[in-house]
VOKE-989213 format. One record per residue (C-alpha): y, x, z; residue in one letter; chain. Coordinates in steps of 0.1 Angstrom, whole numbers, plus 2048, in hexadecimal, padded with zeros to 3 digits. Each point is the difference from the previous one (the first is absolute). Layout:
N
+-----+-----+-----+--------+--------+
:  yy :  xx :  zz : residu : chaine :
+-----+-----+-----+--------+--------+
:   Y :   X :   Z :      A :      A :
...
+-----+-----+-----+--------+--------+
END
This chain:
316
+-----+-----+-----+--------+--------+
:  yy :  xx :  zz : residu : chaine :
+-----+-----+-----+--------+--------+
: 800 : 800 : 800 :      M :      A :
: 822 : 80E : 7F7 :      T :      A :
: 818 : 806 : 81C :      N :      A :
: 81F : 804 : 7EB :      S :      A :
: 818 : 7E4 : 7F8 :      L :      A :
: 7F7 : 7EF : 7DF :      P :      A :
: 816 : 80D : 7E4 :      D :      A :
: 809 : 7EF : 7E0 :      K :      A :
: 7E1 : 80C : 7EE :      K :      A :
: 7E8 : 7F5 : 81C :      V :      A :
: 80E : 7DD : 7FE :      I :      A :
: 7FE : 800 : 7D9 :      E :      A :
: 7DC : 80B : 803 :      D :      A :
: 7F9 : 7E5 : 819 :      A :      A :
: 80F : 7E7 : 7E8 :      Y :      A :
: 7E9 : 80B : 7E3 :      E :      A :
: 7E2 : 801 : 818 :      R :      A :
: 803 : 7DC : 80C :      V :      A :
: 80E : 7F1 : 7E1 :      K :      A :
: 7DE : 7F6 : 7F2 :      P :      A :
: 7F5 : 7F0 : 821 :      I :      A :
: 81E : 7EF : 811 :      V :      A :
: 811 : 7E2 : 7F2 :      K :      A :
: 823 : 804 : 7F2 :      R :      A :
: 810 : 7E5 : 814 :      T :      A :
: 81B : 7EA : 7F2 :      P :      A :
: 825 : 800 : 809 :      V :      A :
: 80F : 7DE : 806 :      F :      A :
: 824 : 7F4 : 804 :      T :      A :
: 80F : 7E1 : 80F :      N :      A :
: 822 : 7F2 : 7F6 :      S :      A :
: 803 : 7EB : 820 :      T :      A :
: 7FB : 81F : 816 :      F :      A :
: 81A : 813 : 7EC :      N :      A :
: 819 : 7E4 : 803 :      E :      A :
: 7FB : 7FA : 825 :      M :      A :
: 800 : 825 : 80A :      F :      A :
: 818 : 810 : 7E7 :      G :      A :
: 7E8 : 81A : 7F1 :      V :      A :
: 7EC : 805 : 7E0 :      E :      A :
: 7DE : 802 : 810 :      A :      A :
: 7DF : 80B : 7F2 :      Y :      A :
: 7DF : 7FB : 812 :      F :      A :
: 7E3 : 818 : 7FA :      K :      A :
: 7E2 : 7EA : 807 :      C :      A :
: 7E6 : 816 : 811 :      E :      A :
: 7F4 : 7E1 : 811 :      N :      A :
: 7EE : 7FB : 7DE :      L :      A :
: 7F0 : 822 : 801 :      Q :      A :
: 7DB : 804 : 804 :      K :      A :
: 7F6 : 7F9 : 824 :      V :      A :
: 821 : 7EE : 802 :      G :      A :
: 815 : 81E : 80B :      A :      A :
: 810 : 821 : 7F5 :      F :      A :
: 7E7 : 812 : 815 :      K :      A :
: 7E7 : 801 : 7E4 :      F :      A :
: 815 : 81A : 7EF :      R :      A :
: 7FF : 81A : 81B :      G :      A :
: 7DB : 7F9 : 808 :      A :      A :
: 7F6 : 804 : 7DC :      S :      A :
: 815 : 820 : 7FB :      N :      A :
: 7EF : 80F : 81F :      T :      A :
: 7DC : 7F6 : 7FB :      V :      A :
: 801 : 80B : 7DB :      M :      A :
: 80B : 823 : 80B :      Q :      A :
: 7E3 : 805 : 819 :      L :      A :
: 7E7 : 81A : 7F5 :      S :      A :
: 7DB : 7F4 : 7FF :      D :      A :
: 7FA : 814 : 820 :      E :      A :
: 81E : 7F0 : 812 :      Q :      A :
: 7F5 : 7DD : 7F5 :      A :      A :
: 7DB : 804 : 807 :      M :      A :
: 801 : 7EF : 822 :      N :      A :
: 81A : 7E6 : 7F9 :      G :      A :
: 823 : 7FA : 80C :      V :      A :
: 80E : 7F5 : 822 :      V :      A :
: 821 : 7F0 : 809 :      T :      A :
: 811 : 7EA : 81A :      H :      A :
: 816 : 7E4 : 7F3 :      S :      A :
: 80C : 7DD : 808 :      S :      A :
: 7F5 : 7F4 : 7DE :      G :      A :
: 80F : 809 : 7DF :      N :      A :
: 7F8 : 825 : 800 :      H :      A :
: 7DD : 7F7 : 80D :      A :      A :
: 7FA : 7E8 : 7E3 :      A :      A :
: 80F : 819 : 7E7 :      A :      A :
: 7EB : 81D : 80C :      L :      A :
: 7E0 : 7EA : 801 :      S :      A :
: 806 : 7F6 : 7DB :      F :      A :
: 808 : 824 : 7F5 :      A :      A :
: 7E1 : 80D : 812 :      A :      A :
: 7EA : 7E5 : 7F1 :      K :      A :
: 80D : 809 : 7DE :      S :      A :
: 7F5 : 824 : 805 :      R :      A :
: 7DF : 7F5 : 810 :      G :      A :
: 806 : 80E : 823 :      I :      A :
: 801 : 7EE : 821 :      P :      A :
: 820 : 7F7 : 812 :      A :      A :
: 800 : 7FE : 826 :      Y :      A :
: 81E : 7EC : 80C :      I :      A :
: 80E : 7FE : 823 :      V :      A :
: 815 : 7E0 : 805 :      M :      A :
: 812 : 7F2 : 81E :      P :      A :
: 7EF : 7E1 : 80E :      E :      A :
: 821 : 7EE : 7FA :      T :      A :
: 800 : 806 : 7DA :      A :      A :
: 806 : 7E1 : 7EB :      P :      A :
: 7E0 : 7EF : 7F6 :      R :      A :
: 809 : 800 : 7DB :      V :      A :
: 802 : 826 : 801 :      K :      A :
: 7DF : 804 : 813 :      V :      A :
: 7EF : 7EA : 7E6 :      E :      A :
: 810 : 814 : 7E4 :      S :      A :
: 7F2 : 821 : 80E :      V :      A :
: 7DE : 7F0 : 803 :      K :      A :
: 801 : 7F3 : 7DC :      S :      A :
: 806 : 824 : 7F3 :      Y :      A :
: 7E3 : 80E : 815 :      G :      A :
: 813 : 810 : 81C :      G :      A :
: 7EC : 806 : 81F :      K :      A :
: 817 : 7F3 : 81D :      I :      A :
: 801 : 80C : 824 :      T :      A :
: 819 : 7ED : 815 :      F :      A :
: 816 : 810 : 81B :      C :      A :
: 81C : 7F8 : 818 :      K :      A :
: 822 : 7FA : 7EF :      P :      A :
: 80E : 822 : 80A :      T :      A :
: 805 : 81F : 7EC :      L :      A :
: 7ED : 814 : 81A :      E :      A :
: 7E2 : 7E9 : 7FD :      S :      A :
: 801 : 801 : 7D9 :      R :      A :
: 801 : 826 : 7FF :      V :      A :
: 7E5 : 805 : 81B :      T :      A :
: 7E9 : 7E7 : 7EF :      T :      A :
: 806 : 810 : 7DD :      A :      A :
: 7F9 : 823 : 80E :      N :      A :
: 7DF : 7F4 : 80F :      R :      A :
: 7F5 : 7F1 : 7DF :      I :      A :
: 809 : 820 : 7EE :      I :      A :
: 7EA : 813 : 818 :      E :      A :
: 7E3 : 7E7 : 7FB :      E :      A :
: 802 : 7FE : 7DA :      T :      A :
: 810 : 820 : 7F3 :      G :      A :
: 818 : 7EB : 7ED :      G :      A :
: 823 : 80D : 7F6 :      I :      A :
: 81F : 7F0 : 80F :      L :      A :
: 818 : 7F0 : 7E8 :      I :      A :
: 81F : 7F8 : 815 :      H :      A :
: 813 : 7E1 : 7F7 :      P :      A :
: 821 : 813 : 7FB :      F :      A :
: 7FF : 823 : 80F :      D :      A :
: 7F2 : 80F : 7E0 :      D :      A :
: 815 : 80D : 7E3 :      Y :      A :
: 7E6 : 7F3 : 7E7 :      R :      A :
: 805 : 7DD : 80E :      I :      A :
: 826 : 803 : 7FE :      I :      A :
: 7FE : 80D : 7DC :      A :      A :
: 7EB : 7E2 : 7F7 :      G :      A :
: 818 : 7E9 : 810 :      A :      A :
: 81C : 810 : 7EC :      A :      A :
: 7F1 : 7F3 : 7E0 :      T :      A :
: 80C : 7DD : 808 :      A :      A :
: 824 : 80A : 7FE :      S :      A :
: 7FA : 816 : 7E2 :      M :      A :
: 7F4 : 7E1 : 7EE :      E :      A :
: 81D : 7ED : 80E :      F :      A :
: 81A : 819 : 7F2 :      F :      A :
: 7EE : 801 : 7DE :      E :      A :
: 803 : 7DA : 7FD :      E :      A :
: 824 : 7F9 : 80D :      V :      A :
: 811 : 822 : 7FD :      G :      A :
: 819 : 80B : 81B :      S :      A :
: 805 : 7ED : 820 :      L :      A :
: 81D : 802 : 819 :      D :      A :
: 7E8 : 7FA : 81C :      Y :      A :
: 7DA : 801 : 805 :      L :      A :
: 7F2 : 7EE : 81E :      L :      A :
: 7DD : 801 : 80F :      A :      A :
: 7F2 : 7F8 : 823 :      P :      A :
: 7F9 : 81C : 818 :      I :      A :
: 7E3 : 802 : 818 :      G :      A :
: 7ED : 820 : 7FF :      G :      A :
: 816 : 80A : 7E3 :      G :      A :
: 7E9 : 806 : 7E2 :      G :      A :
: 811 : 7E7 : 7E9 :      L :      A :
: 824 : 808 : 809 :      I :      A :
: 7F9 : 826 : 7FE :      C :      A :
: 7F0 : 7FD : 7DE :      G :      A :
: 81D : 7EA : 7F4 :      S :      A :
: 819 : 819 : 80D :      A :      A :
: 7F0 : 81D : 7EF :      L :      A :
: 7FD : 7ED : 7E0 :      S :      A :
: 825 : 7F7 : 801 :      A :      A :
: 809 : 824 : 809 :      H :      A :
: 7ED : 80E : 7E2 :      Y :      A :
: 804 : 7E6 : 7E6 :      F :      A :
: 81F : 7EB : 808 :      K :      A :
: 818 : 815 : 814 :      T :      A :
: 81D : 7EA : 80A :      G :      A :
: 7EA : 7E3 : 80C :      T :      A :
: 805 : 7FB : 825 :      K :      A :
: 7DF : 7FA : 812 :      V :      A :
: 800 : 7E8 : 81D :      V :      A :
: 7E3 : 7F9 : 818 :      A :      A :
: 7FE : 7DE : 811 :      A :      A :
: 7F0 : 7FB : 822 :      E :      A :
: 7FA : 7E4 : 819 :      P :      A :
: 818 : 802 : 81D :      K :      A :
: 7E2 : 7FA : 817 :      N :      A :
: 7EF : 81F : 7F2 :      A :      A :
: 81E : 817 : 7F9 :      D :      A :
: 7F0 : 821 : 809 :      D :      A :
: 80A : 80F : 7DE :      A :      A :
: 824 : 7F5 : 805 :      Y :      A :
: 801 : 80F : 823 :      L :      A :
: 7EF : 81F : 7F4 :      S :      A :
: 81A : 806 : 7E5 :      L :      A :
: 81C : 7FB : 81A :      Q :      A :
: 7F0 : 817 : 819 :      K :      A :
: 7F4 : 81B : 7E8 :      G :      A :
: 7DC : 7FF : 80D :      E :      A :
: 7E3 : 7E8 : 7FE :      I :      A :
: 803 : 7E3 : 818 :      V :      A :
: 7E2 : 7EA : 808 :      S :      A :
: 800 : 7DC : 80A :      I :      A :
: 7E2 : 7F3 : 814 :      N :      A :
: 7F0 : 7E0 : 7F2 :      D :      A :
: 81E : 7F5 : 7E9 :      P :      A :
: 801 : 7DA : 7FE :      D :      A :
: 808 : 7F7 : 7DC :      T :      A :
: 7F1 : 7E8 : 7E7 :      I :      A :
: 800 : 81D : 7E7 :      A :      A :
: 7DE : 80D : 80A :      D :      A :
: 800 : 81B : 7E5 :      G :      A :
: 81F : 810 : 810 :      L :      A :
: 7F4 : 803 : 824 :      R :      A :
: 7F7 : 824 : 7FC :      T :      A :
: 817 : 81E : 804 :      M :      A :
: 80B : 81E : 7EB :      L :      A :
: 7ED : 820 : 7FD :      S :      A :
: 80E : 823 : 7FF :      E :      A :
: 7FC : 800 : 7DA :      K :      A :
: 810 : 7DE : 7FA :      T :      A :
: 81C : 806 : 819 :      F :      A :
: 80A : 820 : 7EF :      D :      A :
: 803 : 7EE : 7DE :      I :      A :
: 813 : 7E3 : 810 :      V :      A :
: 819 : 818 : 810 :      Q :      A :
: 805 : 813 : 7DF :      R :      A :
: 7FF : 7E5 : 7E5 :      F :      A :
: 805 : 7DD : 80F :      V :      A :
: 825 : 7F6 : 801 :      D :      A :
: 7FE : 7E5 : 81A :      K :      A :
: 7E9 : 7EA : 816 :      I :      A :
: 80A : 7DC : 804 :      V :      A :
: 7F0 : 7E9 : 81A :      T :      A :
: 7FA : 7DA : 7FE :      V :      A :
: 7F5 : 7E6 : 819 :      T :      A :
: 7E0 : 7EC : 801 :      E :      A :
: 812 : 7E1 : 7F6 :      E :      A :
: 810 : 812 : 7E3 :      E :      A :
: 7DE : 80D : 7F4 :      I :      A :
: 7F1 : 7DD : 801 :      I :      A :
: 81E : 7F1 : 7ED :      E :      A :
: 7FD : 81B : 7E5 :      A :      A :
: 7DB : 7FB : 7FD :      M :      A :
: 806 : 7DA : 7FC :      R :      A :
: 81A : 807 : 7E5 :      F :      A :
: 7E8 : 815 : 7EB :      I :      A :
: 7E4 : 7E6 : 804 :      W :      A :
: 816 : 7E2 : 7F8 :      E :      A :
: 818 : 80E : 7E6 :      R :      A :
: 7EB : 81A : 7EE :      M :      A :
: 7DE : 7F1 : 806 :      K :      A :
: 7F2 : 821 : 80C :      L :      A :
: 7E9 : 805 : 81D :      I :      A :
: 80D : 81D : 815 :      I :      A :
: 7F6 : 80B : 823 :      E :      A :
: 81A : 805 : 81B :      P :      A :
: 803 : 825 : 7FB :      S :      A :
: 80B : 7FA : 7DC :      S :      A :
: 81B : 7E8 : 80C :      A :      A :
: 811 : 81A : 815 :      V :      A :
: 814 : 811 : 7E4 :      P :      A :
: 807 : 7DE : 7F1 :      V :      A :
: 80F : 7F6 : 821 :      A :      A :
: 815 : 81F : 801 :      A :      A :
: 811 : 7F6 : 7E0 :      V :      A :
: 803 : 7DB : 80A :      M :      A :
: 80E : 806 : 823 :      F :      A :
: 811 : 823 : 7FE :      R :      A :
: 813 : 7F8 : 7E0 :      K :      A :
: 81D : 818 : 807 :      A :      A :
: 7E8 : 81D : 7FB :      N :      A :
: 7F7 : 7F7 : 7DC :      F :      A :
: 811 : 7FB : 7DF :      T :      A :
: 7F7 : 805 : 7DB :      G :      A :
: 7DC : 805 : 7F4 :      R :      A :
: 7E8 : 7FE : 81D :      V :      A :
: 7DB : 807 : 7FD :      G :      A :
: 7E8 : 7F2 : 81B :      I :      A :
: 7DB : 809 : 802 :      I :      A :
: 7EB : 7E3 : 80B :      L :      A :
: 7E6 : 815 : 811 :      S :      A :
: 7E3 : 7E7 : 805 :      G :      A :
: 7F4 : 7DC : 7FF :      G :      A :
: 7E3 : 7FF : 818 :      N :      A :
: 809 : 7E4 : 818 :      V :      A :
: 7EB : 7EA : 816 :      D :      A :
: 805 : 7DD : 7F1 :      L :      A :
: 7F3 : 7F0 : 820 :      T :      A :
: 81C : 80F : 814 :      A :      A :
: 820 : 7FD : 7EC :      L :      A :
: 821 : 804 : 813 :      P :      A :
: 812 : 7E4 : 7EF :      F :      A :
: 80A : 7E1 : 814 :      N :      A :
+-----+-----+-----+--------+--------+
END
């Protein structure tokens, strides 16, 4: 595994590597959104990606680069859902097992998705310590190789391919927004903007109830929040050293939004655009809707995923 920051060629190589496998997701616009919020918005629909999330890009890029010796005993990860499903599918495509550690609070739809792709699930307590400890035990038992959800430059380079496609399709953007949890997507987006569209400001959006990245940027060191209480289950994790470094260097701003704003943004996309998005995807939408003073001109928003439990929707 490379330990150096992905350069332009690494991201271009990742793009060529995953192009035959991942779906080139569509970009949608909505005139009502533009009129209401005073921007020219473009939505990159990674909710329509294979496994329903951008995570398939990083998982595919990483699994495809494993040597036969590295892949021999399978892959291991800990994830609340989308990376777990993505890695399970990527591993299945290569014919190797995927051992997945999931918190016992993971949404049912994401658990079922992992199972459908052949991932072998071990449940753990919903804490980072429990996830890591359980994953380490499984690595010892199986000899599998750890594929971290975001603390891996191969994962970040794969995630960067979404914004590469985005720029190819719509050209320059004044702002590019994505949600931030562990940081894989926003870091890939920021590197892509840096190498291919300098001048685009990259903004991370985060739930106020899980604002560890915002606090980390303010403090200059990684801040952790114990058991963050947000509907955006994909954003309850914290930054790693690799992702924090990229955020500090290449992300222009982090904007936080409330739980009520996340739900309202999610409702807007469901009702007005007829797209199923999960709460994590709604966070950058909410940033544009409710922090309008921050954004003008051409605004790109990555809708990161669409895996939502239809039996537990947050709408009244």
